[in-house]
C-alpha positions in Angstrom: 84.7 14.6 7.3 86.6 17.2 5.3 86.3 15.3 2.1 83.2 14.4 2.1 81.9 18.4 2.8 83.9 19.6 -0.1 81.9 16.9 -2.3 78.9 17.7 -0.7 79.7 21.5 -1.5 80.6 20.7 -4.8 77.3 19.0 -5.9 75.6 22.4 -4.1 77.0 24.5 -6.2 76.2 22.3 -9.4 72.5 21.5 -8.0 71.6 24.1 -4.9 68.1 22.2 -5.3 69.4 19.1 -4.3 70.9 21.0 -0.4 67.7 19.3 1.1 68.7 15.8 0.1 72.5 16.7 0.8 71.6 17.3 4.5 69.5 14.7 4.8 72.0 12.0 3.2 75.5 13.7 5.7 74.6 15.4 9.4 78.8 15.9 9.3 78.8 19.7 11.0 81.4 20.6 8.5 78.9 19.7 5.9 76.7 22.0 7.6 78.8 24.8 8.4 80.2 24.8 4.7 76.4 24.7 3.4 75.5 27.7 5.5 78.6 29.5 3.9 78.4 28.4 0.9 74.6 29.5 1.1 75.2 32.9 2.7 77.7 33.3 -0.1 75.5 32.8 -3.1 72.8 35.2 -1.1 75.4 38.2 -1.5 76.0 37.0 -5.1 72.3 37.4 -6.1 71.8 40.6 -3.7 71.5 44.1 -4.8 74.6 45.0 -3.2 77.1 44.0 -6.4 75.0 46.4 -7.9 74.6 48.9 -5.4 79.0 49.2 -5.0 78.9 49.4 -8.6 76.7 52.6 -8.8 78.2 54.2 -5.9 81.0 53.8 -8.0 80.1 55.2 -11.4 78.2 57.9 -9.7 81.4 59.3 -8.2 83.2 58.5 -11.5 80.6 60.8 -12.9 80.6 63.9 -10.3 84.3 63.9 -10.7 83.9 64.2 -14.6 81.4 67.4 -13.9 83.3 68.8 -10.9 85.9 68.6 -13.0 84.9 70.4 -16.4 82.6 72.8 -14.2 83.8 76.3 -14.0 81.9 80.1 -13.8 81.1 81.6 -16.4 83.0 85.2 -16.1 82.7 86.8 -19.5 80.0 83.9 -20.9 81.3 83.4 -24.2 81.2 80.4 -26.6 84.3 81.4 -28.8 88.2 82.8 -27.9 90.5 83.1 -30.5 93.4 85.2 -29.4 97.0 82.7 -28.0 96.6 81.3 -24.5 99.7 83.7 -23.8 102.1 83.0 -21.1 100.7 79.0 -19.9 102.0 75.6 -21.1 100.5 72.6 -22.4 100.3 71.3 -18.7 99.0 74.6 -17.1 96.7 74.8 -19.8 95.2 71.0 -19.2 95.0 71.6 -15.3 93.5 74.8 -15.3 90.8 73.1 -17.6 90.0 69.7 -16.1 92.3 70.0 -12.9 94.4 66.9 -13.6 97.1 66.0 -15.7 97.0 63.5 -18.6 100.3 62.8 -19.1 100.9 61.3 -22.6 98.6 64.0 -24.0 100.5 66.6 -22.4 103.3 65.3 -22.2 103.1 65.5 -26.6 101.9 68.3 -26.5 104.6 70.2 -24.7 107.3 68.2 -27.0 105.5 70.0 -30.2 105.5 73.2 -28.1 109.4 72.7 -27.3 109.9 71.6 -31.0 107.9 74.8 -32.2 109.8 77.4 -30.0 113.6 75.5 -31.2 114.6 74.5 -28.0 114.0 70.9 -28.7 114.8 68.6 -32.1 115.3 65.1 -32.7 118.7 63.8 -33.9 119.4 60.0 -34.8 117.8 58.6 -31.8 118.1 61.0 -29.1 116.4 64.7 -28.5 119.0 67.3 -28.1 118.1 70.5 -26.4 119.8 74.4 -27.5 119.8 76.5 -24.5 116.3 75.7 -22.5 117.9 77.2 -18.9 118.3 80.8 -20.3 114.9 80.2 -22.1 111.5 81.7 -20.6 110.5 78.2 -19.2 108.9 77.1 -15.8 110.6 74.5 -14.4 108.1 72.0 -15.2 109.2 72.2 -18.5 112.9 72.3 -17.7 112.4 68.9 -15.7 110.6 67.9 -18.6 113.1 68.8 -21.2 116.4 67.3 -19.2 114.0 63.8 -18.7 113.9 64.0 -22.8 116.9 64.5 -23.3 118.9 62.4 -20.8 116.2 59.2 -20.8 115.0 60.1 -17.1 111.4 60.9 -18.1 109.1 58.9 -16.6 106.3 58.6 -19.3 104.0 57.2 -18.0 103.5 59.0 -14.8 106.4 61.2 -13.5 104.7 62.4 -10.2 107.4 64.9 -9.7 106.8 66.9 -13.0 103.2 66.6 -12.1 103.7 67.9 -8.8 106.0 70.5 -10.3 102.7 71.6 -12.6 100.6 71.8 -9.4 102.9 74.0 -7.2 103.3 76.2 -10.6 99.2 76.8 -10.8 98.6 77.2 -7.2 101.6 79.8 -6.9 100.8 81.6 -10.5 96.5 82.1 -9.0 94.8 79.4 -11.2 94.7 76.7 -8.6 93.8 76.6 -4.8 93.6 73.7 -2.4 91.2 74.0 0.1 93.1 72.0 2.7 96.3 73.2 4.7 99.9 71.7 3.4 99.7 70.2 6.7 96.7 68.6 6.6 97.6 68.1 3.1 100.6 65.9 3.7 98.6 64.3 6.8 95.4 62.9 4.0 98.7 61.5 2.1 100.2 59.6 4.5 96.5 58.4 6.0 96.0 57.3 2.6 99.0 54.8 2.5 98.4 53.6 5.9 94.7 52.6 4.7 96.1 50.7 1.6 97.9 48.5 3.6 95.2 48.4 6.1 92.7 47.1 3.1 94.9 45.0 1.9 95.8 43.2 4.6 92.4 43.1 6.2 90.4 40.0 4.1 93.5 37.4 4.7 93.4 38.7 8.6 89.2 38.0 8.1 90.1 34.6 6.4 92.3 33.3 8.4 90.9 34.3 11.9 87.7 32.2 10.1 89.5 29.2 9.7 91.1 29.6 13.7 87.4 29.9 14.6 86.0 27.2 12.3 88.8 24.7 13.3 88.4 25.3 17.0 84.7 24.8 16.7 85.0 22.2 14.9 87.5 20.4 18.0 84.5 20.5 20.4 81.7 19.6 18.0 81.6 16.1 19.3 79.0 16.7 22.1 77.1 19.0 19.7 76.9 16.2 16.9 75.7 13.5 18.9 72.9 15.5 20.5 71.9 16.1 17.4 71.9 12.7 16.4 69.5 11.9 19.3 66.9 14.5 18.1 63.7 13.5 15.8 63.8 13.8 12.5 60.6 14.3 12.1 61.4 17.7 14.7 60.0 21.4 13.2 62.9 24.1 13.4 61.0 25.8 17.0 60.6 22.2 18.5 65.0 21.9 17.4 65.3 25.5 19.4 63.8 24.3 22.4 65.3 21.0 22.0 68.9 22.8 21.9 67.9 25.0 24.9 67.5 22.1 27.0 71.2 21.5 26.3 73.5 24.7 27.2 76.5 23.5 27.6 76.5 23.3 23.1 75.8 27.5 23.2 79.7 28.3 22.6 80.0 25.7 19.9 77.1 26.8 18.6 78.1 30.8 19.1 81.2 29.9 17.0 79.7 28.6 14.7 77.8 31.6 14.2 80.9 34.0 14.6 82.4 31.6 11.6 79.9 32.7 9.6 79.8 36.1 10.3 83.5 36.2 9.2 83.1 34.0 6.1 80.6 37.1 4.6 83.0 40.1 6.1 86.1 37.9 4.6 83.7 38.4 1.2 82.4 41.5 1.4 85.8 43.2 2.7 87.3 43.3 -0.9 84.9 45.3 -2.1 85.0 47.6 0.4 88.5 48.0 0.0 88.0 48.4 -3.3 85.5 51.6 -3.1 87.4 52.8 -0.5 90.2 52.9 -3.0 88.1 54.6 -5.3 86.8 57.0 -2.8 90.8 58.0 -1.5 91.9 58.1 -5.1 89.0 60.8 -5.9 89.5 62.7 -2.8 93.4 63.1 -3.7 92.2 65.8 -6.4 91.6 68.3 -4.3 92.1 71.4 -6.3 89.5 73.8 -7.1 90.2 76.9 -9.7 90.1 79.8 -8.4 88.4 83.5 -10.1 91.5 84.1 -13.0 91.4 80.4 -12.9 87.9 80.4 -13.3 88.6 83.6 -16.3 91.3 81.1 -18.1 89.0 77.7 -17.8 86.3 79.9 -19.7 89.1 81.4 -22.4 90.5 77.3 -22.4 87.3 76.2 -23.2 86.3 79.2 -25.6 89.5 77.8 -27.9 88.4 74.3 -27.6 84.9 75.4 -29.1 87.1 77.8 -31.5 89.2 75.0 -33.1 86.5 72.4 -32.8 84.4 74.8 -35.1 86.6 76.5 -36.9 89.6 74.6 -38.2 90.9 71.1 -39.5 93.3 71.0 -37.0 92.1 67.4 -35.8 93.2 66.7 -39.2 96.9 68.9 -39.0 100.3 66.4 -39.3 103.0 68.0 -36.6 104.9 69.2 -39.6 102.2 71.9 -40.1 103.1 74.0 -36.3 105.5 76.4 -38.5 101.5 77.2 -40.1 99.5 76.7 -37.0 101.8 77.8 -34.4 100.7 77.9 -30.5 97.4 76.6 -32.3 98.4 73.0 -33.4 99.5 73.0 -29.8 96.0 73.8 -28.5 94.8 70.6 -30.9 97.1 68.5 -29.5 96.7 69.5 -25.9 92.8 70.2 -25.8 91.9 66.6 -27.9 91.0 68.0 -30.3 93.8 66.6 -32.2 95.2 62.7 -31.4 97.2 61.4 -34.5 99.4 63.5 -33.2 99.8 62.3 -29.9 100.0 58.4 -31.6 102.8 59.9 -33.7 104.8 61.5 -30.8 104.5 58.8 -28.5 105.1 55.9 -31.4 108.2 58.0 -32.2 109.0 58.0 -28.7 108.8 54.2 -28.3 111.0 53.8 -31.4 113.7 56.0 -30.2 113.8 54.6 -26.4 
């Protein structure tokens, strides 16, 4: 019975127009349930639901980008040429768009340390000078120590990110709308939600199998009643005919429940993905303070100045002596990509 059901389902996949012929040729309840689930799956794929999910995803991403790059102008100027004194490359990055892009920001930081003379390349390793007594933030010292000792996670070092965020908040550039207690609770709930989202499709599928097999074990009487029905009955007559046999209602209810569980099994992974995207976007809860907005305006003014009035996009890292901090700004503000690639390539070759 099961093998015949699989055969007819494969036939239906190749040609859905033959479903009527399949039903006429095979009256097995397994085949009927399988075809109903198959048609529900096809209807879902052809519906607007997947496109709506994608639309929500892209709209969320667009809103996040606009939010991160929007700030309240204070002085309302287009260009800024003075140095961003006192700001580390990572601090510039998080103030400008409320997030850290680690590869670029680390590359800019390394360039800054080399310019300061506290980090240099010796053979296959980084060596550092007396950086502990230098005028550096804790995040800078953590990064230098990690580079020297080969302990820094170049792709995603969460501890470094937390230090930068903490410093930006303590220095008055960023603020967290939620309290620390609520924020911690939110992180805990995020982990639980992820686990539930991953397990839900599996649990639904197991429940679907249990209900299906239970219904199949009690379909003998229903199959006999269906076999006794006339082939020329209309749909309404079939419902009226089945209404005379209330003992088969539980089996029909189980069949409907199996169909619902099957549809939920298909939809739940997509819902988990959307929920995960929403959860990730909620993690970026930082907003700028007035001082942050003022500094963001200076940073974007610097970006415009570098873009419109310099050739720093073509400069090499050795030219940091000539350009000083402006080359560091060009790297962290994404006006010079080749230095990022050069530093990352050198780092990969060494490590």
